[in-house]
C-alpha positions, 0 to 999 in steps of 0.5 A: 556501462551502457543504460537505457531510459526506464520503460516508463520514459520511453513507452508511454504515450502522450498524457492528456493537456489537462493532466499536468495541472491535475496531477499538481493539484491533486499532489497538494490535495494528497499531501494535505490529506497524508498530514491528516492520515498520518496522525489518525494513524498515530492515534490507531497505533497509540491504542493498538499497542496498549497491553489489552490489545497487543496479546491478540494476534489480530490487533498484532497484524494490525499493528503491523499494518499501522505501522507500515501505513505510518511509514508509507504516508512519510515516504509518499510525502518526501518522494512526491509531495509539491511541499518538499524543497524541489527544483524551481525550473524555468520556462524553458526547462518545463519538458526536461526529463532530467533533474538535480541529483537531490530530486533524483535521490528522493525520487528514487530511494524513497520510493524503493523504501516505499515500496517495501513498506506499502506492499506488506500491509496489503499481505498482512491484511490478506494473511489476517482474513486467511487465518480467520477464515481457516479458524472459523471453517476448521475450529477443531483443528489444532494446527490451525488454532496454533496460526491464531496465536500472538507468536505466529502473528509476529513471525507472519510480520517478519516473513512478509517484510523479509520476502517483500524486502528482497523482491522490491531490491531485485526490481529496484537494484537496477535503477541507477542515478546517471549524469546527463549533459543533454535534454530535449525541449518542449519542441523535441529539439536537443538541448545541451546543458550548461551544468550536469543533471541526472536521469534515473536509468536501468542498464541496457544489458539487464533490460530484458531481465528487468521487463520480466522481473517487473512482470512477475512483480506485477502479477505478485502486486495484483495477487491481493486484489485477486485473492480478497474477493475470495476471502470475502465471500468465505468470510461472508458465508461464515458470518451467516453461519455465525447468525445461526450459531448465535441463536443456538447458544442464546447470544452468549458473549462468546459468540458475539465475540467471535462474530464481531472479530469475523466482521471486523477483519471482514471490513478490513479486508473489503477496504484492502480489496478497494485499494487493491483493484486499480493497482492490480489492473494498472500492473496486470495491463502493463504486463499484457499491453507491454508496447501499447502506449495509449493502454499504458498511459491509461494505466499510469494515470490510473496509478497516479490518481489511485495514490489517495486510496491508501490514505483513505484506506489506511485512515478508515481502520480506526473507525472500523475498530471503534464500530466493530470492537468493543475491546478496542473501543473500551481501550481507546476510552481508557487511554484517553481518559474516558470510562469504560463501556459497562456492557462487553458486547 
């Protein structure tokens, strides 16, 4: 079977001299932050799954988001963490593209599952904001109100996972781990290997199809970063209208609850917009500037260092909920043995 190197290996320009050392330090920092992020999200999930919250469609969608974040932290650590057991290379092998089979396995398969788990969190946050926008804009619509029910949240999570899983398998299904007995050293000279090593490649006969699918996938991955600003503007306008309605209903608890829920979703939407901007930019440039090594190199470096954003984004959700939701705050206080709030704001 004919194979060719991944576009990432053959089309990117030369990385700056400082990149390798900066990336190594960055990966250590990222791994430590992921450790704390994992346990923050574990606490967040333990609160969201309480009976008081899991009956709410918003919190059910947040359970899906938090579950994705927990899996993403674990898989990112397995795939990229420098603390994980990896091959110790000799000085003469520093520029080799080939690797041991275990390293190739960890670089390919956890990344596939990571793509399946990481992407749905953005789409679930987008769905949460979309449903909320429709419900506040069309409060008298029976069909729209059905979309705010807990069962619809479960259906949304299921559909997002199935569609994203299928598409990820289509994109990554053409990657293969193949044997190599030749590599290239740092001077560009061909080096014959005494032991068989491995590379992650794609089939030559499917290269054009793979590039087309990757381009479409880049657009799909960039969509949340394009849609989030629209929903943010719509939700902000609805918040302004809610202030006027609150004055009319004399600050009743029902008005406050509705406004606080909208604020909660708004802040989560903004956090995902900040997360998706670098990712969307990187994939759009990869599609538009195919064959321009220097631009693709910049795009690649943005993707590498933007990996810290999901950690901050996922870790922020527990604090957003604590500040914005009295129901969430009361549930957290009850779960950890504290007294409940006297007021239900």
